[in-house]
C-alpha positions in Angstrom: 99.9 153.0 103.2 98.8 156.2 102.3 101.6 158.7 100.0 103.1 161.6 102.2 104.2 163.7 99.7 102.1 166.8 99.3 102.1 167.2 95.3 100.2 164.5 95.6 97.2 166.9 96.6 97.9 169.4 93.6 95.1 167.5 91.2 92.4 167.4 94.1 93.0 170.9 94.8 92.8 172.3 91.5 89.6 170.5 91.1 87.8 171.7 94.3 89.2 175.0 93.2 87.2 174.7 90.3 84.1 173.8 91.5 84.5 176.7 94.2 84.7 179.0 91.1 80.8 177.9 89.9 79.6 178.2 93.5 78.7 182.5 93.6 79.9 183.6 96.9 82.5 181.0 97.7 86.0 181.4 98.6 88.7 179.7 99.6 89.8 180.3 104.0 92.5 177.7 104.2 93.4 174.1 103.8 94.8 171.4 106.1 96.2 168.6 103.8 96.1 165.1 105.6 99.1 163.3 104.1 99.8 160.1 105.0 96.3 159.4 106.1 94.4 157.2 104.4 92.6 154.5 106.5 89.4 155.1 108.8 90.6 156.4 112.0 94.3 156.8 111.4 94.0 160.8 111.3 93.1 160.4 115.3 96.2 161.9 117.3 98.1 163.4 114.5 98.7 167.5 113.9 95.5 167.5 111.4 93.0 167.5 113.8 94.3 170.3 116.0 94.9 172.1 112.3 91.6 171.9 110.9 90.1 173.0 114.3 92.4 176.3 114.6 91.4 177.0 110.9 87.7 176.4 111.5 87.6 179.0 114.6 89.3 181.4 111.8 86.4 180.9 109.4 83.7 183.5 109.6 
């Protein structure tokens, strides 16, 4: 089972932000961290799908 502790994302987020710092013109526009999701298909039916869709609609 996947961990549901949001602090578990800290290392991954730091790495991603470090990578983005190397990409000229890039910026972080938001984040959806799907805690508790690990196995293929388990994200279906969760709040994370609609959250990602809403966030994607705001990106310009």
